[in-house]
N, C-alpha and C positions, 0 to 999 in steps of 0.2 A: 085394353084396360089392365090386363094382367101384367103386360110389359111396363106400363106406366107405373103400376104399383111397385114393381121390382126396382125401378129406377128411383122412386121416392124413398123406398126402404133403404136402398144402398146409400142414398144421400144422407138419410138420418143417422145410419150407422157410422158413416164417415164423420159426420158432425159430432156424434157422441164420442168417438175416439179422439177427435181433436179437443173436445171440451175436457175429457178426463186427462188427456195428456197435458193440456195447459195447466190444469189444476195441480197435477203432479209436479210440473216444473216450478210452479209458484211455491210449492211446499219445500222444494229442494233449496237448502241453504248451504253455501260454500263455507266450510269450517274455517275459522281463523287459523292462520299459519304462524307457528311459534318455533323459531329456529335458534340454535346456538352452536358454536364450534365444538366438535368432539373433544373430549378431554375433561378436565376438572369442572368446567362450567356446566357440563351436562348434569352434574350432581344437583344443580339448582332446581331441577324439575323432577327429581326422582320420585317424590311423593305424588306429584301430579300424574306421572306415568303409572305408578302403582294403583292409583285411583281410577284408572281408565281414561286418562287424558281428557277429563271433563272438569269444567268449572261451573258450579251452580247448575249442574245438569246439562250444560252445553258442551258438545264435543269440540275439542281443539286439536288441530293437526300439529303434533310436536315432532321435530326432527333434529338430530345431531348431524351437522354437516362437516366436511373437512374445513380446516381453518382458512384455506385460500378461497372458499366459496362464501363465507359469511358476509364479506363486504359487498359481493354481487347481490346477495339476497336482499340487503337493505338498500343499497344504492339503486337497485332496480325496482324497489318497492314491492318485491315478491312476498316479503314477510310483513305480517301485521304487528308482530311482537318479536323481539330478538334480544339475545344476550350477546355482547360482542366487546372487543377491546374498547375502552373508553376513548382513547385517542382516535380510533377509526370512526367511532360514532360521532365524535366532535367534528371531524373533517367532513363527513357526509352532511351533517347539519349545517355547517358553515357554507357548504356548496349548494344549499337550497333544499336538502332532503327534508321531506315532510314528516319528521319524527321529533320526539322530545325525549330527553333522558329522564327516566322516572326514578331510578334507584341504582345503587351499586350492589352487585351480587358476589364479586370475588375481590378479596383484598390481598392478592399476591400469593404465588405458589413456588417462588424461586429459592433455590438453595445452592450453595457452593459445596461441591462434593470432592472427596479425595481420601487418601490413606491417612489415618490419624484418629484423633478424638476431638470432639468439640471443646472439651475442657482445656486442652493444651494448645489449640489452634489460635493463631493470631494473624491478622492480615499481612503483616510483614513476612510471614512464611511464604507468601506468593512471589516475593522478589526473586528475580532470576529464574522464574518458572513460566511455563506455557499453560494458559487456562483456555480450554475449549468451551465455547458458549453457544447457546441457542440465541435467537432473537436479534440479529443484526438490524440496526436502524429501528428498533422497537423497544418496548419496555425492558426486557432483560439487559440489553446493552446499556441503556441510559441509567437504569437503576444501579447496575454494577459499577459503571464508571463514576457515578455520583459518590458511591461509597468509597472507591479508591481515591478519588480526588479529595474527599473529606479527610482521608488518612494520609494525605500528601504523598501518594504513591504514583510514580510516573507510569504511563501506559504506552505500549506500542502494539502494532498489529502484525500478525504473521504466524509462522509455524516454528520459528527458531528462538530459543531462550536468549535473553539479553541480560547481562549482569546488572543488578540494581534496578531493574524494571519488571513490570508485569506485561507479558505478551499475550494478547487475546487472539484466538483463532476461532472465527465464527463458522458454524455448521448449520445445516438446514433444520435439523430437529434433534430430539432426544436420542434417537438411534445413532446419530452422528457423534454425539458426546460419548455414548457408550462404546462405539467403535474405536474412537480415538484413544480413549483411556485403556481399552483392552489391548490396543496395539502398542501402547506405551509412548505415543506421540504427544501426549499431554499429561501434565502432572495433576491438574485439577480441572473441574468442570462446573459450569453453571447450567442447571437443569431444573425443570419444574416438576411438581407433583402431578400424577402419582408416581412417575418414574423415579423420582428422587428417593422414595422409600424402598425401592426394590433394586436399586442399581448394584447393591452389594451382592445380590444373587447372580449378577451378570459379570461383574468385575471384582475379582477377589480382593478383599480388604478395603474396598471403597465404601465410604459412608457419608452421611450429611455432617458437614463441619461447621457451616455458618448459615444462619437464617438471613437472607437478603432483605426480608421485610423489616427485621429489627435494625439492620444496617441502614436502610433507607430512612427510618424514623430518626435515627441519630444524625444522619447526614443532612436531612432537611430541617431538623430541629423541631419535631413534633412529638407529642407524647404517645399518640395512638400508633401501635405497631401495624405495619402494612400500608398499602396504597390502593386507591380505587381502580383496580386494573380492568375489571369488566363491568359494563353498564347494561342495565335493562332499558331498552328503547321501545317506544310504542308509537304507531302512526298517530299523527296529530288528529286526524279525522276520527279515529277510534276513541281517543281521549275526550274529544268534544262531544261525540254522539252517545258514548256509553260509559260515563264515569262510574256508574254503579258496578258494571262488569269489571272495570279496571281495579276498583277497590277490592272486589272479591278475588281477583287474580293476585293482588299484592298480599292479601291475607293468606292465600294458599301458599305462596312462596315463602312467607314468614313461617308458616307451620312446617314447611319442608325442612327448616334448619334443625329443629330438634329431631325430626324423623330420620333424616339422613345420618345423624350422628349417634343414633341409637344402636347399640351393639347388636340387637336382634335383627336389624335391617342391613347391616354393613355387608354381611357375607353374600347377599343376593344382588348387590348393586350392579355387578358386571353383567349378569344375565338379564336383569331388568332393563338396563339402559341399552343393551344390544337390540331390544325391540324397537328402538327409535333410531337405529342406525349407528350406534356407538361401537367402535372396535377397540376401545380402551379397556385395559384391565384395572380394576379398582381394588387393590389390596385393602383389607380393613385397617391396617396400620397407616395408610396414607390419607384417610378421610379427614382427620382433624387438621392436617397440614395443608389441605386444599382451601382452607379459609373461606368456606362458603357461608355468607351471611346475607341479609337483606336489609340495607339501610336506605331509607327513602331520601329523595333529593332534598326534602325539608331539612334533614339533619346534616348532610355532607356536601351540599352544593359548593360551598367555599373550598372544601377539601379537594373536590374534583377540579375546580378551576385552578387551584394552586398546583396540583399534580400536572395538569395539562400545560400550564404556563412554565413551570420549572423544568420539566423533562422534555417537552416537545415544542415549546414556543407557540402554543396554540391559545388563542383568546376565545373564550366562549361566554356570551352574554347570558343574563338571567333568563331571557325569553327562550333559551334552549332547554330549560328544565321544566318539568311538570311537577308542581308542588301540590301535594294533596292536602285536603282539609285536616286540621289538627283534631 
């Protein structure tokens, strides 16, 4: 009898462990994953990170990843929410990706840098010079070329200057621009923020000469300065199942704009964003030039479609956008 009792007791204990374990598993909720490429776009979530990565009390996993991984995160549907280049988002959606574009977060961070002053610089100063540039086959290339074509300036590619033309030499990233200008193999550079604001500390006498966002507006013929370079995308299932949460997320990202541009918060942005994997330095002087805003698809869907069509030849239908209630 004692042996039978021990067996029954062991069975009950085993069952209770199973029951409690099952309850614990049911209570575990995988947090939503929110990713963006490291760099200026990470500023879009600074207040969220400061507030503990929570939205309406719900924990969200936020991570800044290297630029080459953002497409994999979204194409592989690893991310529930992402900020990424608008053209990359459009390509994934056109290929059947289960996401919609919800808003624009970044309106361009590109500058032409070189020795001189912005007050005396003119695009014709680039003739017979080599310009080292980031972004081959992407926004920096297409925006810069649109600006030069609007100014009737001929373009070539390579590393040797050609009289009467602008020669563009593409490099992998901002460090390549800094290296080429330091070595004297390029006269000018196209680089993004926040690096554009600190290049003078790395290359003597070099400063920002020309805002490519303003040049783009003139070339395309629009009044608004800038272009919808980075988009907020969200899984279609999340949009359909949890519209209230999405609205709270959008409100939080809208509140971030004033917070990130507040002088009291700028000094701590580098260390704050390092907690989500960022390795970028954010000088206070660079924040305004990062053009971080939050404009919902309601307001700039047509602008995004024109940007994609004019620069990339991408057509994106209305059903690719998530339009919130007014």
